[in-house]
A tleap script that builds the chain and sets N, CA, C and O, in Angstrom:
source leaprc.protein.ff14SB
mol = sequence {
  NMET LEU VAL ASN LYS ILE LYS ARG VAL GLN
  ARG LYS PHE THR ASN GLU THR LEU SER ARG
  LEU THR CYS THR GLU ARG LEU HIE SER LEU
  GLY ALA ASP SER LEU GLU LEU SER ARG LEU
  LYS LEU ASP LEU VAL MET LEU TYR ASN ILE
  ILE HIE ASN ASN VAL ASP VAL ASP LEU ASP
  MET PHE ASP ALA ILE LEU MET LEU PHE ILE
  ALA THR VAL THR PHE PHE GLU LEU LEU ASN
  PHE ILE VAL ALA SER MET LEU VAL CYS THR
  LEU LEU PHE LEU ALA CILE
}
set mol.1.N position { 2.595 15.377 -28.572 }
set mol.1.CA position { 2.124 14.099 -28.076 }
set mol.1.C position { 0.783 14.265 -27.357 }
set mol.1.O position { 0.479 15.317 -26.795 }
set mol.2.N position { 0.022 13.224 -27.396 }
set mol.2.CA position { -1.289 13.236 -26.761 }
set mol.2.C position { -1.161 13.422 -25.245 }
set mol.2.O position { -1.961 14.129 -24.631 }
set mol.3.N position { -0.160 12.789 -24.654 }
set mol.3.CA position { 0.025 12.898 -23.202 }
set mol.3.C position { 0.252 14.350 -22.799 }
set mol.3.O position { -0.308 14.813 -21.805 }
set mol.4.N position { 1.062 15.063 -23.556 }
set mol.4.CA position { 1.333 16.471 -23.241 }
set mol.4.C position { 0.085 17.324 -23.376 }
set mol.4.O position { -0.128 18.239 -22.582 }
set mol.5.N position { -0.745 17.034 -24.376 }
set mol.5.CA position { -1.990 17.778 -24.541 }
set mol.5.C position { -2.924 17.527 -23.362 }
set mol.5.O position { -3.561 18.452 -22.858 }
set mol.6.N position { -3.000 16.283 -22.929 }
set mol.6.CA position { -3.855 15.939 -21.792 }
set mol.6.C position { -3.357 16.649 -20.532 }
set mol.6.O position { -4.148 17.207 -19.772 }
set mol.7.N position { -2.035 16.622 -20.317 }
set mol.7.CA position { -1.470 17.296 -19.144 }
set mol.7.C position { -1.748 18.794 -19.180 }
set mol.7.O position { -2.035 19.399 -18.147 }
set mol.8.N position { -1.664 19.389 -20.359 }
set mol.8.CA position { -1.927 20.823 -20.497 }
set mol.8.C position { -3.370 21.153 -20.117 }
set mol.8.O position { -3.630 22.134 -19.420 }
set mol.9.N position { -4.308 20.319 -20.586 }
set mol.9.CA position { -5.722 20.532 -20.265 }
set mol.9.C position { -5.941 20.361 -18.764 }
set mol.9.O position { -6.647 21.156 -18.143 }
set mol.10.N position { -5.337 19.325 -18.180 }
set mol.10.CA position { -5.480 19.104 -16.740 }
set mol.10.C position { -4.917 20.275 -15.951 }
set mol.10.O position { -5.539 20.742 -14.996 }
set mol.11.N position { -3.743 20.751 -16.346 }
set mol.11.CA position { -3.105 21.859 -15.652 }
set mol.11.C position { -3.958 23.119 -15.738 }
set mol.11.O position { -4.133 23.830 -14.749 }
set mol.12.N position { -4.488 23.389 -16.934 }
set mol.12.CA position { -5.320 24.582 -17.110 }
set mol.12.C position { -6.581 24.490 -16.253 }
set mol.12.O position { -6.969 25.464 -15.607 }
set mol.13.N position { -7.214 23.328 -16.248 }
set mol.13.CA position { -8.422 23.130 -15.458 }
set mol.13.C position { -8.144 23.317 -13.968 }
set mol.13.O position { -8.880 24.023 -13.278 }
set mol.14.N position { -7.082 22.683 -13.474 }
set mol.14.CA position { -6.784 22.796 -12.044 }
set mol.14.C position { -6.356 24.207 -11.681 }
set mol.14.O position { -6.665 24.679 -10.587 }
set mol.15.N position { -5.650 24.890 -12.576 }
set mol.15.CA position { -5.255 26.277 -12.293 }
set mol.15.C position { -6.472 27.181 -12.174 }
set mol.15.O position { -6.516 28.062 -11.315 }
set mol.16.N position { -7.448 26.966 -13.025 }
set mol.16.CA position { -8.638 27.823 -13.016 }
set mol.16.C position { -9.582 27.493 -11.858 }
set mol.16.O position { -10.151 28.393 -11.239 }
set mol.17.N position { -9.743 26.212 -11.574 }
set mol.17.CA position { -10.714 25.822 -10.548 }
set mol.17.C position { -10.147 25.885 -9.132 }
set mol.17.O position { -10.888 26.099 -8.173 }
set mol.18.N position { -8.854 25.703 -9.005 }
set mol.18.CA position { -8.237 25.699 -7.681 }
set mol.18.C position { -7.187 26.797 -7.570 }
set mol.18.O position { -6.145 26.595 -6.946 }
set mol.19.N position { -7.445 27.932 -8.157 }
set mol.19.CA position { -6.453 29.011 -8.244 }
set mol.19.C position { -6.047 29.571 -6.886 }
set mol.19.O position { -4.965 30.142 -6.755 }
set mol.20.N position { -6.878 29.420 -5.896 }
set mol.20.CA position { -6.551 29.972 -4.584 }
set mol.20.C position { -5.503 29.123 -3.856 }
set mol.20.O position { -4.934 29.566 -2.859 }
set mol.21.N position { -5.250 27.924 -4.343 }
set mol.21.CA position { -4.296 27.018 -3.700 }
set mol.21.C position { -2.939 27.083 -4.391 }
set mol.21.O position { -2.842 27.436 -5.567 }
set mol.22.N position { -1.901 26.738 -3.648 }
set mol.22.CA position { -0.576 26.616 -4.258 }
set mol.22.C position { -0.537 25.341 -5.084 }
set mol.22.O position { -1.432 24.501 -4.991 }
set mol.23.N position { 0.483 25.204 -5.873 }
set mol.23.CA position { 0.618 24.010 -6.717 }
set mol.23.C position { 0.649 22.741 -5.864 }
set mol.23.O position { -0.002 21.752 -6.200 }
set mol.24.N position { 1.395 22.768 -4.776 }
set mol.24.CA position { 1.490 21.605 -3.887 }
set mol.24.C position { 0.137 21.280 -3.274 }
set mol.24.O position { -0.238 20.111 -3.176 }
set mol.25.N position { -0.591 22.300 -2.863 }
set mol.25.CA position { -1.915 22.088 -2.271 }
set mol.25.C position { -2.893 21.527 -3.309 }
set mol.25.O position { -3.720 20.673 -2.992 }
set mol.26.N position { -2.790 22.016 -4.556 }
set mol.26.CA position { -3.649 21.485 -5.625 }
set mol.26.C position { -3.377 20.002 -5.847 }
set mol.26.O position { -4.306 19.199 -5.936 }
set mol.27.N position { -2.095 19.642 -5.934 }
set mol.27.CA position { -1.742 18.243 -6.136 }
set mol.27.C position { -2.269 17.383 -5.000 }
set mol.27.O position { -2.820 16.306 -5.227 }
set mol.28.N position { -2.094 17.867 -3.772 }
set mol.28.CA position { -2.554 17.113 -2.608 }
set mol.28.C position { -4.074 16.952 -2.620 }
set mol.28.O position { -4.585 15.864 -2.353 }
set mol.29.N position { -4.791 18.024 -2.926 }
set mol.29.CA position { -6.252 17.958 -2.910 }
set mol.29.C position { -6.797 17.042 -3.999 }
set mol.29.O position { -7.876 16.467 -3.855 }
set mol.30.N position { -6.047 16.909 -5.088 }
set mol.30.CA position { -6.476 16.030 -6.181 }
set mol.30.C position { -5.932 14.611 -6.053 }
set mol.30.O position { -6.280 13.728 -6.837 }
set mol.31.N position { -5.075 14.404 -5.058 }
set mol.31.CA position { -4.467 13.089 -4.893 }
set mol.31.C position { -3.471 12.778 -5.997 }
set mol.31.O position { -3.242 11.614 -6.327 }
set mol.32.N position { -2.883 13.815 -6.566 }
set mol.32.CA position { -1.944 13.642 -7.667 }
set mol.32.C position { -0.507 13.748 -7.161 }
set mol.32.O position { -0.248 14.310 -6.096 }
set mol.33.N position { 0.409 13.205 -7.934 }
set mol.33.CA position { 1.822 13.265 -7.603 }
set mol.33.C position { 2.481 14.422 -8.327 }
set mol.33.O position { 2.035 14.835 -9.398 }
set mol.34.N position { 3.544 14.939 -7.735 }
set mol.34.CA position { 4.331 15.950 -8.428 }
set mol.34.C position { 5.046 15.287 -9.606 }
set mol.34.O position { 5.174 14.064 -9.657 }
set mol.35.N position { 5.500 16.091 -10.531 }
set mol.35.CA position { 6.215 15.562 -11.680 }
set mol.35.C position { 7.460 14.809 -11.224 }
set mol.35.O position { 7.790 13.755 -11.767 }
set mol.36.N position { 8.147 15.354 -10.227 }
set mol.36.CA position { 9.349 14.708 -9.706 }
set mol.36.C position { 9.030 13.324 -9.139 }
set mol.36.O position { 9.759 12.366 -9.394 }
set mol.37.N position { 7.949 13.217 -8.376 }
set mol.37.CA position { 7.572 11.940 -7.784 }
set mol.37.C position { 7.104 10.969 -8.862 }
set mol.37.O position { 7.405 9.778 -8.792 }
set mol.38.N position { 6.377 11.459 -9.851 }
set mol.38.CA position { 5.938 10.595 -10.951 }
set mol.38.C position { 7.130 10.013 -11.692 }
set mol.38.O position { 7.151 8.828 -12.023 }
set mol.39.N position { 8.126 10.861 -11.949 }
set mol.39.CA position { 9.332 10.382 -12.627 }
set mol.39.C position { 10.082 9.371 -11.775 }
set mol.39.O position { 10.590 8.379 -12.297 }
set mol.40.N position { 10.158 9.610 -10.468 }
set mol.40.CA position { 10.827 8.667 -9.583 }
set mol.40.C position { 10.125 7.319 -9.610 }
set mol.40.O position { 10.782 6.280 -9.669 }
set mol.41.N position { 8.802 7.323 -9.567 }
set mol.41.CA position { 8.050 6.071 -9.613 }
set mol.41.C position { 8.314 5.324 -10.916 }
set mol.41.O position { 8.520 4.111 -10.913 }
set mol.42.N position { 8.308 6.057 -12.031 }
set mol.42.CA position { 8.590 5.412 -13.318 }
set mol.42.C position { 10.015 4.880 -13.371 }
set mol.42.O position { 10.260 3.809 -13.926 }
set mol.43.N position { 10.957 5.625 -12.795 }
set mol.43.CA position { 12.345 5.163 -12.731 }
set mol.43.C position { 12.456 3.882 -11.918 }
set mol.43.O position { 13.193 2.967 -12.286 }
set mol.44.N position { 11.724 3.818 -10.816 }
set mol.44.CA position { 11.770 2.634 -9.970 }
set mol.44.C position { 11.150 1.420 -10.655 }
set mol.44.O position { 11.639 0.299 -10.519 }
set mol.45.N position { 10.079 1.656 -11.386 }
set mol.45.CA position { 9.465 0.557 -12.141 }
set mol.45.C position { 10.442 0.049 -13.201 }
set mol.45.O position { 10.576 -1.157 -13.408 }
set mol.46.N position { 11.122 0.986 -13.869 }
set mol.46.CA position { 12.112 0.593 -14.868 }
set mol.46.C position { 13.257 -0.175 -14.221 }
set mol.46.O position { 13.715 -1.181 -14.763 }
set mol.47.N position { 13.722 0.291 -13.065 }
set mol.47.CA position { 14.785 -0.404 -12.342 }
set mol.47.C position { 14.353 -1.821 -11.986 }
set mol.47.O position { 15.122 -2.768 -12.151 }
set mol.48.N position { 13.139 -1.965 -11.503 }
set mol.48.CA position { 12.603 -3.294 -11.176 }
set mol.48.C position { 12.609 -4.177 -12.420 }
set mol.48.O position { 13.025 -5.334 -12.357 }
set mol.49.N position { 12.151 -3.642 -13.546 }
set mol.49.CA position { 12.111 -4.420 -14.780 }
set mol.49.C position { 13.505 -4.790 -15.263 }
set mol.49.O position { 13.702 -5.877 -15.806 }
set mol.50.N position { 14.465 -3.910 -15.075 }
set mol.50.CA position { 15.847 -4.221 -15.461 }
set mol.50.C position { 16.401 -5.327 -14.575 }
set mol.50.O position { 17.006 -6.279 -15.067 }
set mol.51.N position { 16.196 -5.199 -13.269 }
set mol.51.CA position { 16.714 -6.198 -12.327 }
set mol.51.C position { 16.131 -7.577 -12.609 }
set mol.51.O position { 16.829 -8.583 -12.485 }
set mol.52.N position { 14.864 -7.630 -12.984 }
set mol.52.CA position { 14.191 -8.907 -13.211 }
set mol.52.C position { 14.194 -9.334 -14.679 }
set mol.52.O position { 13.430 -10.213 -15.077 }
set mol.53.N position { 15.056 -8.710 -15.476 }
set mol.53.CA position { 15.230 -9.062 -16.893 }
set mol.53.C position { 13.923 -9.016 -17.686 }
set mol.53.O position { 13.708 -9.832 -18.583 }
set mol.54.N position { 13.065 -8.077 -17.359 }
set mol.54.CA position { 11.818 -7.907 -18.105 }
set mol.54.C position { 12.000 -7.013 -19.328 }
set mol.54.O position { 11.119 -6.930 -20.184 }
set mol.55.N position { 13.140 -6.351 -19.401 }
set mol.55.CA position { 13.457 -5.509 -20.550 }
set mol.55.C position { 14.873 -5.837 -21.005 }
set mol.55.O position { 15.710 -6.263 -20.210 }
set mol.56.N position { 15.126 -5.636 -22.277 }
set mol.56.CA position { 16.443 -5.896 -22.834 }
set mol.56.C position { 17.267 -4.622 -22.734 }
set mol.56.O position { 16.995 -3.638 -23.421 }
set mol.57.N position { 18.286 -4.652 -21.865 }
set mol.57.CA position { 19.098 -3.467 -21.626 }
set mol.57.C position { 20.566 -3.825 -21.820 }
set mol.57.O position { 21.030 -4.865 -21.354 }
set mol.58.N position { 21.291 -2.950 -22.515 }
set mol.58.CA position { 22.735 -3.097 -22.644 }
set mol.58.C position { 23.342 -2.755 -21.290 }
set mol.58.O position { 23.325 -1.595 -20.879 }
set mol.59.N position { 23.880 -3.754 -20.592 }
set mol.59.CA position { 24.361 -3.532 -19.235 }
set mol.59.C position { 25.527 -2.554 -19.171 }
set mol.59.O position { 25.685 -1.861 -18.166 }
set mol.60.N position { 26.350 -2.477 -20.221 }
set mol.60.CA position { 27.434 -1.493 -20.233 }
set mol.60.C position { 26.860 -0.079 -20.228 }
set mol.60.O position { 27.365 0.799 -19.528 }
set mol.61.N position { 25.808 0.136 -21.009 }
set mol.61.CA position { 25.156 1.443 -21.049 }
set mol.61.C position { 24.483 1.733 -19.707 }
set mol.61.O position { 24.518 2.864 -19.222 }
set mol.62.N position { 23.873 0.709 -19.110 }
set mol.62.CA position { 23.223 0.868 -17.816 }
set mol.62.C position { 24.235 1.284 -16.756 }
set mol.62.O position { 23.957 2.168 -15.946 }
set mol.63.N position { 25.417 0.647 -16.754 }
set mol.63.CA position { 26.468 1.005 -15.798 }
set mol.63.C position { 26.894 2.456 -15.972 }
set mol.63.O position { 27.092 3.166 -14.986 }
set mol.64.N position { 27.037 2.904 -17.219 }
set mol.64.CA position { 27.444 4.286 -17.490 }
set mol.64.C position { 26.387 5.266 -16.995 }
set mol.64.O position { 26.714 6.296 -16.406 }
set mol.65.N position { 25.126 4.944 -17.235 }
set mol.65.CA position { 24.032 5.817 -16.779 }
set mol.65.C position { 23.978 5.848 -15.255 }
set mol.65.O position { 23.771 6.902 -14.654 }
set mol.66.N position { 24.166 4.686 -14.638 }
set mol.66.CA position { 24.151 4.611 -13.176 }
set mol.66.C position { 25.286 5.444 -12.587 }
set mol.66.O position { 25.077 6.154 -11.603 }
set mol.67.N position { 26.457 5.373 -13.157 }
set mol.67.CA position { 27.592 6.169 -12.667 }
set mol.67.C position { 27.327 7.661 -12.824 }
set mol.67.O position { 27.664 8.447 -11.939 }
set mol.68.N position { 26.734 8.053 -13.928 }
set mol.68.CA position { 26.382 9.453 -14.140 }
set mol.68.C position { 25.361 9.905 -13.106 }
set mol.68.O position { 25.466 11.000 -12.554 }
set mol.69.N position { 24.374 9.054 -12.847 }
set mol.69.CA position { 23.342 9.365 -11.858 }
set mol.69.C position { 23.967 9.561 -10.478 }
set mol.69.O position { 23.664 10.532 -9.786 }
set mol.70.N position { 24.831 8.643 -10.086 }
set mol.70.CA position { 25.457 8.711 -8.768 }
set mol.70.C position { 26.318 9.965 -8.644 }
set mol.70.O position { 26.385 10.570 -7.574 }
set mol.71.N position { 26.976 10.355 -9.735 }
set mol.71.CA position { 27.857 11.515 -9.703 }
set mol.71.C position { 27.084 12.832 -9.613 }
set mol.71.O position { 27.649 13.849 -9.210 }
set mol.72.N position { 25.810 12.826 -9.979 }
set mol.72.CA position { 25.064 14.083 -10.040 }
set mol.72.C position { 24.086 14.297 -8.888 }
set mol.72.O position { 23.442 15.344 -8.817 }
set mol.73.N position { 23.967 13.341 -8.002 }
set mol.73.CA position { 23.035 13.508 -6.885 }
set mol.73.C position { 23.805 13.621 -5.572 }
set mol.73.O position { 24.946 13.172 -5.464 }
set mol.74.N position { 23.174 14.215 -4.601 }
set mol.74.CA position { 23.776 14.301 -3.276 }
set mol.74.C position { 23.597 12.966 -2.559 }
set mol.74.O position { 22.801 12.127 -2.982 }
set mol.75.N position { 24.326 12.782 -1.498 }
set mol.75.CA position { 24.220 11.551 -0.724 }
set mol.75.C position { 22.797 11.349 -0.224 }
set mol.75.O position { 22.274 10.235 -0.265 }
set mol.76.N position { 22.166 12.428 0.251 }
set mol.76.CA position { 20.804 12.333 0.777 }
set mol.76.C position { 19.827 11.900 -0.315 }
set mol.76.O position { 18.952 11.070 -0.068 }
set mol.77.N position { 19.969 12.458 -1.524 }
set mol.77.CA position { 19.097 12.068 -2.635 }
set mol.77.C position { 19.304 10.602 -2.996 }
set mol.77.O position { 18.348 9.878 -3.270 }
set mol.78.N position { 20.565 10.174 -2.993 }
set mol.78.CA position { 20.867 8.773 -3.301 }
set mol.78.C position { 20.273 7.854 -2.245 }
set mol.78.O position { 19.703 6.814 -2.573 }
set mol.79.N position { 20.404 8.232 -0.987 }
set mol.79.CA position { 19.832 7.431 0.096 }
set mol.79.C position { 18.313 7.343 -0.042 }
set mol.79.O position { 17.741 6.264 0.116 }
set mol.80.N position { 17.658 8.457 -0.332 }
set mol.80.CA position { 16.207 8.444 -0.553 }
set mol.80.C position { 15.830 7.543 -1.716 }
set mol.80.O position { 14.848 6.804 -1.645 }
set mol.81.N position { 16.614 7.606 -2.787 }
set mol.81.CA position { 16.344 6.772 -3.957 }
set mol.81.C position { 16.471 5.292 -3.616 }
set mol.81.O position { 15.639 4.483 -4.028 }
set mol.82.N position { 17.510 4.937 -2.865 }
set mol.82.CA position { 17.725 3.526 -2.502 }
set mol.82.C position { 16.591 3.024 -1.619 }
set mol.82.O position { 16.074 1.928 -1.834 }
set mol.83.N position { 16.206 3.818 -0.633 }
set mol.83.CA position { 15.112 3.411 0.258 }
set mol.83.C position { 13.812 3.273 -0.531 }
set mol.83.O position { 13.078 2.301 -0.354 }
set mol.84.N position { 13.527 4.240 -1.396 }
set mol.84.CA position { 12.307 4.182 -2.203 }
set mol.84.C position { 12.357 2.976 -3.147 }
set mol.84.O position { 11.336 2.323 -3.364 }
set mol.85.N position { 13.526 2.675 -3.707 }
set mol.85.CA position { 13.670 1.526 -4.603 }
set mol.85.C position { 13.366 0.234 -3.867 }
set mol.85.O position { 12.660 -0.638 -4.372 }
set mol.86.N position { 13.914 0.128 -2.660 }
set mol.86.CA position { 13.668 -1.080 -1.879 }
set mol.86.C position { 12.185 -1.218 -1.554 }
set mol.86.O position { 11.633 -2.317 -1.615 }
set mol.87.N position { 11.545 -0.115 -1.212 }
set mol.87.CA position { 10.128 -0.139 -0.883 }
set mol.87.C position { 9.293 -0.551 -2.094 }
set mol.87.O position { 8.416 -1.408 -1.983 }
set mol.88.N position { 9.561 0.054 -3.240 }
set mol.88.CA position { 8.809 -0.273 -4.447 }
set mol.88.C position { 9.040 -1.722 -4.863 }
set mol.88.O position { 8.095 -2.425 -5.222 }
set mol.89.N position { 10.288 -2.165 -4.816 }
set mol.89.CA position { 10.579 -3.552 -5.180 }
set mol.89.C position { 9.855 -4.516 -4.257 }
set mol.89.O position { 9.350 -5.547 -4.700 }
set mol.90.N position { 9.805 -4.183 -2.974 }
set mol.90.CA position { 9.074 -5.022 -2.011 }
set mol.90.C position { 7.589 -5.035 -2.328 }
set mol.90.O position { 6.962 -6.094 -2.326 }
set mol.91.N position { 7.022 -3.866 -2.600 }
set mol.91.CA position { 5.589 -3.800 -2.914 }
set mol.91.C position { 5.278 -4.542 -4.209 }
set mol.91.O position { 4.271 -5.245 -4.297 }
set mol.92.N position { 6.135 -4.388 -5.210 }
set mol.92.CA position { 5.919 -5.105 -6.467 }
set mol.92.C position { 6.053 -6.605 -6.271 }
set mol.92.O position { 5.301 -7.380 -6.861 }
set mol.93.N position { 7.007 -7.018 -5.444 }
set mol.93.CA position { 7.187 -8.442 -5.161 }
set mol.93.C position { 5.954 -9.012 -4.467 }
set mol.93.O position { 5.516 -10.118 -4.785 }
set mol.94.N position { 5.391 -8.258 -3.520 }
set mol.94.CA position { 4.201 -8.724 -2.806 }
set mol.94.C position { 2.984 -8.798 -3.725 }
set mol.94.O position { 2.068 -9.587 -3.491 }
set mol.95.N position { 2.981 -7.970 -4.771 }
set mol.95.CA position { 1.841 -7.960 -5.687 }
set mol.95.C position { 1.889 -9.123 -6.679 }
set mol.95.O position { 0.884 -9.447 -7.312 }
set mol.96.N position { 3.048 -9.741 -6.810 }
set mol.96.CA position { 3.191 -10.840 -7.799 }
set mol.96.C position { 2.568 -12.104 -7.294 }
set mol.96.O position { 2.592 -13.124 -7.984 }
savepdb mol mol.pdb
quit
């Protein structure tokens, strides 16, 4: 995929130019998000779209995925996800 090729080029460039920094420091200096945070943001956007019926989702499948998600995360991770979801939904609501 084109996205993967672009990410590979970006990673190679940042590794070579900012090699003295750790990965976290490189991300911070570039104003970039970690892969985990990027995925969380995309998940929250998808959740917002599901809640507001902007996408066609089989709710039975959604319930099964949600139950699997809840079963695989710790309470602290779930709490962080809920707080982040509320924050993103609020920010998206204010932007509308």
